[in-house]
MARLUM-145793 format. One record per residue (C-alpha): residue in one letter; x, y, z. Coordinates in Angstrom, 1 decimal. Example, Ala and Ser with C-alpha at 12.3 -4.5 7.8 and 13.67 -1.06 7.14 Angstrom:
r code A	x 12.3	y -4.5	z 7.8;
r code S	x 13.7	y -1.1	z 7.1;
//
This chain:
r code M	x 75.3	y 184.4	z 27.2;
r code P	x 76.5	y 188.0	z 27.8;
r code I	x 76.0	y 190.5	z 25.1;
r code A	x 77.0	y 193.9	z 26.7;
r code P	x 80.8	y 194.4	z 26.5;
r code I	x 82.5	y 192.8	z 29.5;
r code E	x 85.3	y 194.4	z 31.4;
r code I	x 87.8	y 192.1	z 33.3;
r code Q	x 89.6	y 193.3	z 36.4;
r code L	x 93.1	y 191.9	z 36.8;
r code S	x 95.8	y 192.5	z 39.5;
r code H	x 97.6	y 195.8	z 39.8;
r code D	x 94.5	y 197.7	z 38.8;
r code V	x 94.7	y 196.5	z 35.2;
r code R	x 91.4	y 196.4	z 33.3;
r code I	x 90.8	y 194.9	z 29.9;
r code G	x 87.9	y 194.8	z 27.5;
r code G	x 84.8	y 197.0	z 27.6;
r code L	x 85.8	y 200.6	z 26.8;
r code N	x 89.4	y 200.2	z 28.0;
r code P	x 92.4	y 200.9	z 25.8;
r code L	x 93.9	y 198.2	z 23.5;
r code F	x 95.7	y 195.7	z 25.7;
r code L	x 98.8	y 193.8	z 25.0;
r code I	x 99.6	y 190.1	z 25.9;
r code A	x 103.3	y 189.7	z 25.1;
r code G	x 106.5	y 187.9	z 26.0;
r code P	x 108.8	y 185.1	z 24.8;
r code C	x 107.0	y 181.9	z 23.8;
r code V	x 108.6	y 179.9	z 26.6;
r code I	x 110.5	y 180.7	z 29.8;
r code E	x 114.1	y 180.3	z 28.7;
r code S	x 115.6	y 181.4	z 32.0;
r code E	x 114.5	y 183.5	z 35.0;
r code E	x 116.8	y 186.3	z 34.0;
r code H	x 115.7	y 186.4	z 30.4;
r code A	x 112.0	y 186.3	z 31.2;
r code Y	x 112.4	y 189.0	z 33.8;
r code N	x 114.4	y 191.3	z 31.5;
r code M	x 111.9	y 190.8	z 28.7;
r code A	x 109.0	y 191.6	z 30.9;
r code A	x 110.7	y 194.8	z 32.1;
r code K	x 111.5	y 196.0	z 28.6;
r code I	x 108.1	y 195.3	z 27.2;
r code R	x 106.5	y 197.0	z 30.2;
r code E	x 108.4	y 200.2	z 29.4;
r code I	x 107.0	y 200.3	z 25.9;
r code A	x 103.5	y 199.5	z 26.9;
r code V	x 103.5	y 202.3	z 29.5;
r code K	x 104.4	y 204.8	z 26.8;
r code F	x 101.2	y 204.1	z 24.9;
r code H	x 99.0	y 203.5	z 28.0;
r code M	x 98.4	y 199.9	z 26.9;
r code P	x 97.4	y 197.5	z 29.7;
r code F	x 100.1	y 194.8	z 29.6;
r code I	x 99.9	y 191.1	z 30.6;
r code F	x 103.2	y 189.3	z 30.5;
r code K	x 103.1	y 185.9	z 28.8;
r code A	x 105.6	y 183.1	z 28.8;
r code S	x 104.9	y 179.4	z 29.0;
r code Y	x 106.3	y 177.3	z 31.8;
r code D	x 105.8	y 174.1	z 29.7;
r code K	x 105.3	y 173.7	z 26.0;
r code A	x 103.6	y 170.4	z 26.0;
r code N	x 102.6	y 170.4	z 22.3;
r code R	x 106.1	y 170.8	z 20.8;
r code S	x 106.5	y 169.2	z 17.3;
r code S	x 109.5	y 167.0	z 18.4;
r code L	x 110.3	y 165.0	z 21.5;
r code R	x 113.7	y 166.7	z 21.5;
r code S	x 112.3	y 170.3	z 21.5;
r code Y	x 112.8	y 172.4	z 24.6;
r code R	x 109.7	y 172.5	z 26.7;
r code G	x 110.5	y 175.0	z 29.5;
r code P	x 111.3	y 174.9	z 33.2;
r code G	x 108.1	y 173.1	z 34.3;
r code L	x 105.1	y 173.9	z 36.5;
r code E	x 106.7	y 174.6	z 39.9;
r code H	x 109.8	y 176.5	z 38.7;
r code G	x 108.0	y 178.3	z 36.0;
r code L	x 105.3	y 179.6	z 38.3;
r code A	x 107.9	y 180.7	z 40.7;
r code I	x 109.5	y 182.8	z 38.0;
r code L	x 106.2	y 184.3	z 36.9;
r code S	x 105.3	y 185.1	z 40.5;
r code R	x 108.6	y 187.1	z 40.9;
r code I	x 107.9	y 189.0	z 37.7;
r code K	x 104.3	y 189.7	z 38.8;
r code N	x 105.3	y 191.0	z 42.2;
r code D	x 108.5	y 192.8	z 41.3;
r code L	x 107.2	y 194.5	z 38.2;
r code N	x 103.6	y 194.9	z 39.2;
r code L	x 102.4	y 193.0	z 36.2;
r code P	x 99.6	y 190.6	z 35.6;
r code V	x 100.9	y 187.3	z 34.2;
r code I	x 99.4	y 184.6	z 31.9;
r code S	x 100.5	y 181.1	z 31.0;
r code D	x 98.9	y 178.0	z 29.6;
r code I	x 97.8	y 174.8	z 31.3;
r code H	x 97.6	y 171.4	z 29.6;
r code E	x 95.9	y 169.2	z 32.1;
r code P	x 93.0	y 169.7	z 34.5;
r code I	x 95.2	y 168.8	z 37.5;
r code Q	x 97.3	y 172.0	z 36.8;
r code A	x 94.5	y 174.4	z 37.1;
r code E	x 94.4	y 175.1	z 40.9;
r code K	x 98.2	y 175.3	z 41.2;
r code A	x 98.4	y 177.7	z 38.2;
r code A	x 95.6	y 179.8	z 39.6;
r code E	x 97.6	y 180.6	z 42.7;
r code V	x 99.9	y 182.7	z 40.5;
r code L	x 98.4	y 183.5	z 37.1;
r code D	x 96.0	y 186.4	z 36.6;
r code I	x 94.7	y 184.7	z 33.4;
r code I	x 94.8	y 181.0	z 32.7;
r code Q	x 95.3	y 180.3	z 29.0;
r code I	x 93.7	y 177.4	z 27.2;
r code P	x 95.9	y 176.3	z 24.2;
r code A	x 94.3	y 176.2	z 20.8;
r code F	x 94.9	y 172.5	z 20.4;
r code L	x 93.1	y 171.8	z 23.7;
r code C	x 90.2	y 174.3	z 23.5;
r code R	x 87.6	y 171.5	z 23.1;
r code Q	x 88.8	y 169.5	z 26.1;
r code T	x 85.8	y 169.7	z 28.3;
r code D	x 87.5	y 168.7	z 31.6;
r code L	x 90.3	y 171.2	z 31.0;
r code I	x 87.8	y 174.1	z 30.4;
r code L	x 85.8	y 173.1	z 33.4;
r code A	x 88.8	y 172.8	z 35.7;
r code A	x 90.1	y 176.2	z 34.6;
r code A	x 86.7	y 177.9	z 34.9;
r code K	x 86.2	y 176.4	z 38.4;
r code T	x 89.2	y 178.4	z 39.7;
r code G	x 87.2	y 181.6	z 39.1;
r code K	x 90.2	y 183.1	z 37.3;
r code P	x 89.8	y 184.8	z 33.9;
r code L	x 90.4	y 182.5	z 31.0;
r code N	x 92.0	y 183.2	z 27.7;
r code I	x 90.6	y 180.6	z 25.4;
r code K	x 92.4	y 180.4	z 22.1;
r code K	x 90.3	y 179.4	z 19.1;
r code G	x 91.4	y 176.1	z 17.7;
r code Q	x 93.0	y 176.3	z 14.3;
r code F	x 90.5	y 173.6	z 13.3;
r code L	x 87.4	y 175.5	z 14.3;
r code A	x 85.2	y 178.1	z 12.7;
r code P	x 84.7	y 181.1	z 15.0;
r code E	x 81.0	y 180.2	z 15.5;
r code D	x 82.2	y 176.9	z 17.1;
r code M	x 83.6	y 178.8	z 20.0;
r code Q	x 80.1	y 179.3	z 21.3;
r code N	x 80.0	y 175.7	z 22.6;
r code I	x 83.3	y 176.2	z 24.4;
r code V	x 82.2	y 179.4	z 26.0;
r code E	x 79.1	y 177.7	z 27.3;
r code K	x 81.3	y 175.1	z 29.0;
r code A	x 83.1	y 177.8	z 30.9;
r code L	x 79.8	y 179.6	z 31.7;
r code S	x 78.4	y 176.4	z 33.2;
r code E	x 80.9	y 177.0	z 36.1;
r code K	x 79.6	y 180.5	z 36.6;
r code N	x 82.7	y 182.1	z 35.2;
r code D	x 82.1	y 184.7	z 32.6;
r code N	x 85.6	y 186.3	z 32.8;
r code L	x 86.5	y 185.1	z 29.4;
r code V	x 88.8	y 186.3	z 26.7;
r code L	x 88.7	y 184.8	z 23.2;
r code T	x 91.7	y 184.7	z 21.0;
r code E	x 91.9	y 184.3	z 17.2;
r code R	x 95.1	y 182.6	z 16.0;
r code G	x 94.4	y 181.6	z 12.4;
r code T	x 92.8	y 178.6	z 10.7;
r code S	x 94.6	y 175.6	z 9.4;
r code F	x 94.3	y 174.6	z 5.8;
r code G	x 97.0	y 172.0	z 6.0;
r code Y	x 100.3	y 172.0	z 4.2;
r code H	x 102.1	y 173.9	z 7.0;
r code N	x 100.1	y 177.1	z 6.7;
r code L	x 97.5	y 179.1	z 8.6;
r code I	x 95.0	y 181.7	z 7.3;
r code F	x 93.6	y 184.6	z 9.4;
r code D	x 90.0	y 185.5	z 8.6;
r code P	x 89.2	y 188.9	z 9.9;
r code R	x 85.5	y 188.0	z 10.1;
r code S	x 86.2	y 185.9	z 13.2;
r code I	x 86.9	y 189.0	z 15.3;
r code P	x 83.4	y 190.6	z 15.0;
r code I	x 81.7	y 187.2	z 15.1;
r code M	x 83.2	y 186.4	z 18.5;
r code K	x 82.8	y 190.0	z 19.8;
r code D	x 79.1	y 189.7	z 19.3;
r code W	x 79.0	y 187.6	z 22.5;
r code G	x 80.4	y 190.5	z 24.6;
r code F	x 83.7	y 189.1	z 25.7;
r code P	x 87.1	y 190.7	z 24.9;
r code V	x 88.6	y 189.4	z 21.7;
r code V	x 92.3	y 189.2	z 21.0;
r code I	x 94.2	y 188.9	z 17.7;
r code D	x 97.2	y 186.6	z 18.1;
r code A	x 99.3	y 188.1	z 15.4;
r code S	x 102.3	y 185.8	z 16.1;
r code H	x 100.6	y 182.3	z 15.9;
r code S	x 98.6	y 183.5	z 12.9;
r code V	x 101.9	y 183.6	z 10.9;
r code Q	x 103.0	y 180.3	z 12.1;
r code L	x 103.8	y 177.5	z 9.7;
r code P	x 102.9	y 174.4	z 11.7;
r code G	x 105.5	y 171.7	z 11.3;
r code G	x 107.0	y 173.7	z 8.5;
r code L	x 110.6	y 172.9	z 9.6;
r code G	x 110.1	y 169.1	z 10.0;
r code E	x 110.9	y 168.8	z 13.7;
r code A	x 109.6	y 172.3	z 14.5;
r code S	x 107.1	y 174.8	z 13.4;
r code G	x 108.3	y 177.7	z 11.1;
r code G	x 106.8	y 181.1	z 10.6;
r code D	x 107.0	y 184.3	z 8.7;
r code A	x 107.4	y 187.2	z 11.2;
r code R	x 107.3	y 189.8	z 8.4;
r code F	x 103.5	y 189.6	z 8.5;
r code I	x 103.0	y 190.0	z 12.2;
r code P	x 102.4	y 193.8	z 12.0;
r code H	x 99.9	y 193.3	z 9.1;
r code I	x 97.8	y 190.8	z 10.9;
r code A	x 97.9	y 192.8	z 14.1;
r code H	x 96.7	y 195.9	z 12.3;
r code A	x 94.0	y 193.9	z 10.5;
r code G	x 92.7	y 192.5	z 13.7;
r code V	x 92.6	y 195.8	z 15.5;
r code S	x 90.9	y 197.5	z 12.5;
r code V	x 87.9	y 195.1	z 12.8;
r code G	x 87.6	y 195.5	z 16.5;
r code A	x 90.1	y 193.4	z 18.4;
r code D	x 90.3	y 194.5	z 22.1;
r code G	x 93.8	y 193.2	z 22.5;
r code V	x 96.9	y 191.9	z 20.7;
r code F	x 98.9	y 188.8	z 21.5;
r code L	x 102.5	y 188.9	z 20.4;
r code E	x 105.4	y 186.6	z 21.0;
r code V	x 108.3	y 189.0	z 21.5;
r code H	x 112.0	y 188.1	z 21.8;
r code D	x 115.2	y 190.1	z 21.9;
r code N	x 116.9	y 187.7	z 19.6;
r code P	x 114.4	y 185.7	z 17.6;
r code E	x 117.0	y 183.6	z 15.8;
r code K	x 118.1	y 182.3	z 19.2;
r code A	x 114.6	y 181.7	z 20.6;
r code R	x 114.1	y 178.2	z 22.0;
r code S	x 110.5	y 178.1	z 20.8;
r code D	x 108.6	y 179.7	z 17.9;
r code K	x 111.6	y 181.7	z 16.6;
r code G	x 110.0	y 182.0	z 13.2;
r code N	x 106.9	y 183.8	z 14.5;
r code S	x 108.4	y 186.0	z 17.2;
r code L	x 108.5	y 189.7	z 16.8;
r code N	x 111.9	y 191.3	z 17.4;
r code L	x 111.8	y 193.4	z 20.6;
r code N	x 113.4	y 196.3	z 18.5;
r code A	x 110.2	y 196.4	z 16.4;
r code L	x 107.7	y 196.5	z 19.3;
r code E	x 107.6	y 200.2	z 20.1;
r code S	x 106.9	y 201.2	z 16.5;
r code L	x 104.1	y 198.5	z 16.2;
r code C	x 102.5	y 199.6	z 19.5;
r code S	x 102.5	y 203.2	z 18.4;
r code S	x 100.6	y 202.4	z 15.2;
r code L	x 98.3	y 200.0	z 16.9;
r code H	x 97.4	y 202.5	z 19.6;
r code A	x 96.6	y 205.1	z 16.9;
r code L	x 94.5	y 202.6	z 14.9;
r code R	x 92.6	y 201.6	z 18.0;
r code T	x 91.9	y 205.2	z 18.9;
r code A	x 90.6	y 205.8	z 15.4;
r code V	x 88.4	y 202.7	z 15.5;
r code I	x 86.8	y 203.7	z 18.8;
r code R	x 86.3	y 207.3	z 17.7;
r code K	x 84.6	y 206.1	z 14.5;
r code K	x 82.4	y 203.7	z 16.5;
r code H	x 81.2	y 206.3	z 18.9;
r code S	x 80.5	y 208.9	z 16.1;
r code S	x 78.4	y 206.5	z 14.0;
//
């Protein structure tokens, strides 16, 4: 298993991990419309550029694990990938979305720069192998039911397909009763394997099933968890961002308001700079 820090090359000359600046994975939880996704990507890009943050736009084309059958899932694979392809090409941005079945891997790889493995599905061997076989970088989200050490077995599944372009994401641990806890120790534990590690500050404040037919969340704590993750060495930050969270069609309770993004990126950039400077001087 790799130990030296790995740098991953994406489209549009975007590099993440290694000694590169803090990177940002951000966007609305789900594609609500082509216009909305495009506008969100453009606005977030403007902010990321100000702080020299490599930016990967994220929005799901299908939310297959919604709490209720009646919840909005997204535009689906074909239409959703077409929207992401337009954003990628028009705005010169790498894009990421999640797959839920092995059969989706090859089709998704035609557009996505990073294939995301949802936390609930991170132990599904066939899904990991199918995604890894595409050769695309993978963002594997640590299941909320796993200790960080357990991710080593999942990493080895991807490596068995000769794919070491892996990103590991911490998104909180479930203790039941509609709550998640973020343990900062998971960041350095997973970083010891050499892969870029991300703190998902949005899903870490999620309250799974907290609204009965939907998950709740407490977005007040997104900045605190983002800062905590970066302070212990996270290479990237994952944020669900929406211009009107109360109207978001998925995860409105744990979406950061777009109006708060610039201030948060500014402080995270400064914190990351301080962490790297400290590391190099010690």
